[in-house]
C-alpha positions as CSV (number, residue, x, y, z in Angstrom):
1,M,-72.6,107.3,-117.9
2,V,-69.8,107.5,-120.1
3,Q,-67.5,107.8,-117.3
4,K,-69.2,104.9,-115.2
5,N,-67.9,102.5,-118.6
6,S,-64.6,104.2,-118.7
7,E,-64.1,103.0,-115.3
8,K,-65.0,99.8,-115.6
9,Q,-62.9,99.2,-118.8
10,P,-59.8,97.9,-116.9
11,G,-61.5,95.8,-114.7
12,A,-63.0,94.1,-117.2
13,R,-59.9,93.1,-118.7
14,G,-59.6,90.7,-115.7
15,R,-56.0,90.4,-113.9
16,P,-53.2,88.6,-115.5
17,R,-52.2,85.3,-114.7
18,A,-49.7,85.4,-111.7
19,Y,-48.2,81.8,-113.0
20,E,-47.7,80.1,-115.3
21,P,-49.6,76.5,-116.3
22,E,-46.5,75.0,-117.3
23,V,-44.6,76.2,-114.4
24,A,-46.7,75.4,-111.7
25,L,-47.7,72.0,-113.8
26,K,-43.5,71.2,-113.1
27,Q,-44.2,72.3,-109.1
28,A,-46.6,69.9,-108.6
29,T,-45.2,67.0,-110.2
30,E,-42.6,67.2,-107.9
31,A,-44.7,67.9,-105.5
32,F,-46.4,64.3,-106.2
33,W,-42.8,63.0,-107.3
34,R,-41.7,63.5,-103.4
35,T,-44.7,62.2,-101.5
36,G,-46.9,60.1,-104.3
37,Y,-50.3,60.4,-104.7
38,G,-52.2,59.7,-101.5
39,G,-49.5,61.4,-99.6
40,T,-49.3,65.0,-101.6
41,S,-52.3,67.1,-100.0
42,L,-53.8,70.1,-101.4
43,G,-51.5,71.9,-99.1
44,D,-48.5,70.6,-100.3
45,I,-49.3,70.9,-103.7
46,T,-50.4,75.1,-103.3
47,A,-47.4,75.6,-101.0
48,A,-45.5,74.1,-104.4
49,T,-46.9,76.2,-107.0
50,G,-47.3,79.3,-104.9
51,M,-51.3,79.0,-106.1
52,N,-54.5,79.0,-104.0
53,K,-57.3,76.3,-104.1
54,P,-59.4,78.1,-106.6
55,S,-56.8,79.0,-109.0
56,L,-55.8,75.5,-108.8
57,Y,-58.7,74.1,-109.5
58,A,-59.9,76.9,-112.0
59,A,-56.6,75.9,-113.9
60,F,-56.4,72.1,-113.6
61,G,-59.5,70.9,-111.8
62,D,-59.1,69.2,-108.9
63,K,-56.1,67.5,-107.4
64,H,-56.9,63.4,-109.1
65,A,-57.0,65.6,-112.7
66,L,-53.9,67.5,-111.6
67,Y,-52.3,64.4,-111.3
68,L,-53.5,62.6,-114.2
69,E,-51.7,65.6,-116.2
70,A,-48.4,65.7,-114.0
71,L,-48.5,61.6,-115.0
72,S,-49.5,61.8,-118.5
73,Q,-46.9,64.6,-119.1
74,Y,-43.9,62.7,-117.3
75,L,-45.1,59.5,-119.9
76,Q,-44.8,61.8,-123.0
77,M,-41.5,63.1,-122.2
78,A,-40.0,59.7,-121.2
79,F,-41.6,58.3,-124.6
80,A,-40.0,61.1,-126.2
81,S,-36.7,60.7,-124.2
82,M,-36.6,56.7,-125.7
83,R,-38.1,56.8,-129.1
84,E,-35.1,59.7,-130.2
85,A,-32.6,57.2,-128.5
86,L,-34.0,54.2,-130.2
87,A,-34.6,56.0,-134.0
88,A,-31.0,56.6,-133.7
89,D,-28.5,55.2,-136.1
90,L,-27.0,53.2,-133.8
91,P,-26.3,49.7,-133.1
92,L,-28.4,47.8,-131.3
93,E,-26.7,47.6,-128.0
94,K,-25.4,51.4,-127.9
95,A,-29.2,52.6,-128.7
96,L,-30.7,50.0,-125.3
97,M,-27.7,51.8,-123.2
98,H,-28.6,55.2,-124.8
99,V,-32.6,54.9,-123.3
100,Y,-31.3,53.1,-120.0
101,D,-28.8,56.2,-119.7
102,G,-31.6,58.7,-120.7
103,A,-33.7,56.8,-117.6
104,L,-31.1,57.0,-115.2
105,A,-31.1,60.9,-115.7
106,I,-34.7,61.1,-115.5
107,Y,-33.9,58.9,-112.1
108,F,-31.6,60.9,-110.5
109,A,-32.5,64.6,-112.1
110,G,-34.1,65.3,-108.0
111,N,-32.2,67.1,-105.7
112,G,-31.0,64.4,-102.6
113,R,-31.5,61.1,-103.2
114,A,-32.5,59.6,-106.4
115,R,-36.6,59.9,-107.0
116,G,-36.6,57.0,-109.5
117,C,-39.6,57.0,-112.1
118,F,-42.7,59.2,-111.9
119,M,-44.8,56.5,-113.2
120,I,-43.2,53.5,-111.0
121,G,-43.1,55.6,-107.8
122,T,-46.5,57.6,-107.7
123,A,-49.0,55.9,-109.8
124,V,-48.7,52.0,-109.2
125,T,-49.3,52.0,-105.9
126,E,-52.9,53.8,-106.4
127,T,-53.4,51.1,-109.7
128,L,-55.5,48.8,-107.8
129,E,-58.4,51.0,-106.7
130,D,-58.0,54.2,-109.1
131,R,-59.3,53.0,-113.2
132,E,-58.0,56.1,-114.3
133,I,-54.5,56.0,-112.9
134,R,-54.6,52.1,-114.1
135,A,-55.1,52.7,-117.3
136,S,-52.3,55.4,-117.6
137,V,-50.0,53.1,-116.1
138,T,-51.4,50.1,-119.0
139,A,-51.4,52.6,-121.4
140,G,-47.7,53.8,-120.5
141,V,-46.2,50.1,-119.9
142,Q,-48.1,48.8,-123.3
143,S,-46.3,52.0,-125.2
144,F,-42.8,51.0,-124.0
145,D,-43.4,47.7,-125.1
146,A,-44.7,48.4,-128.2
147,D,-41.3,50.7,-129.1
148,F,-38.8,48.4,-127.6
149,E,-40.4,45.5,-129.8
150,A,-40.4,47.6,-133.1
151,R,-36.5,48.2,-132.4
152,F,-36.1,44.4,-131.8
153,R,-38.2,43.7,-135.1
154,L,-35.5,46.2,-136.8
155,A,-32.6,44.8,-135.5
156,R,-33.8,41.3,-136.1
157,K,-34.6,41.8,-140.1
158,N,-31.1,43.5,-140.3
159,G,-29.1,40.9,-138.6
160,E,-28.5,42.1,-135.2
161,L,-30.4,39.4,-133.5
162,K,-31.1,36.0,-134.2
163,K,-33.5,35.0,-136.5
164,D,-35.5,33.0,-133.7
165,A,-35.1,36.2,-131.7
166,D,-38.2,36.9,-130.1
167,P,-38.9,40.5,-130.3
168,A,-42.1,40.7,-128.2
169,A,-40.3,38.6,-125.6
170,L,-37.1,40.8,-125.3
171,A,-39.5,43.9,-125.6
172,V,-41.1,42.8,-122.2
173,L,-37.5,41.9,-121.1
174,A,-36.3,45.6,-121.8
175,T,-39.0,47.5,-120.2
176,A,-39.1,45.2,-117.2
177,T,-35.1,46.1,-117.0
178,M,-36.0,49.6,-116.9
179,H,-38.5,49.4,-113.6
180,T,-36.2,47.5,-112.0
181,I,-33.7,50.2,-112.4
182,A,-36.5,53.0,-110.8
183,I,-37.1,50.6,-108.0
184,R,-33.2,50.2,-107.2
185,A,-32.6,53.9,-107.7
186,R,-35.5,54.9,-104.7
187,A,-33.9,52.5,-102.8
188,G,-30.3,53.7,-102.9
189,T,-28.4,51.6,-105.5
190,S,-25.4,53.8,-107.0
191,R,-26.1,55.2,-110.4
192,A,-23.2,53.5,-111.5
193,E,-24.2,50.1,-110.2
194,L,-27.3,50.6,-112.4
195,R,-25.7,51.3,-115.3
196,E,-23.5,48.1,-114.9
197,L,-27.1,46.1,-114.9
198,A,-28.6,48.3,-117.7
199,R,-25.4,47.1,-119.9
200,K,-25.2,43.3,-118.5
201,A,-29.3,43.1,-119.0
202,V,-28.4,44.9,-122.7
203,Q,-25.9,41.8,-123.2
204,V,-28.7,39.3,-122.3
205,I,-31.1,40.6,-124.5
206,C,-28.2,41.0,-127.9
207,G,-27.5,37.9,-127.2
């Protein structure tokens, strides 16, 4: 009896994971980014991550849950980058250009053609039929607006904007600029042209 128990001990510890969840999530995100949520099959994801379907289900749940996690991680990264730029002790114009330069760095980070924004490129098309994705997109857009608005309120207080400036309206314009840059990046507009577009938008916003 003692010998049998000792033989089972190695198996009781279980096999070590052959993958890192963070790495697998990044690889799955890249797959979604290339072909969108609807255009990416589980087969595509297993090929990208090197994980079989049972392992994927065990680690992340189904394809929908995996996509929502990928979208959440992307938005958290985007928020962190934006907040760091806006929190810098810089004049408003420079802070805004830091935001757009950070966005452009993300949009042009893929190999080959520019991939644009993960949210705009993959989530927006799903919002009409998918409540959870729609909720994530809505929350994401509202967070971008809120961060811009807070910075504009501070700028107005510090005299960088006119006293009658509308921080909420300017925030919507700033967010819209970021999204149109993302769309144009994916459509083939060069990074230099998009940075110039951002610069002109910043001039309009800052009056």
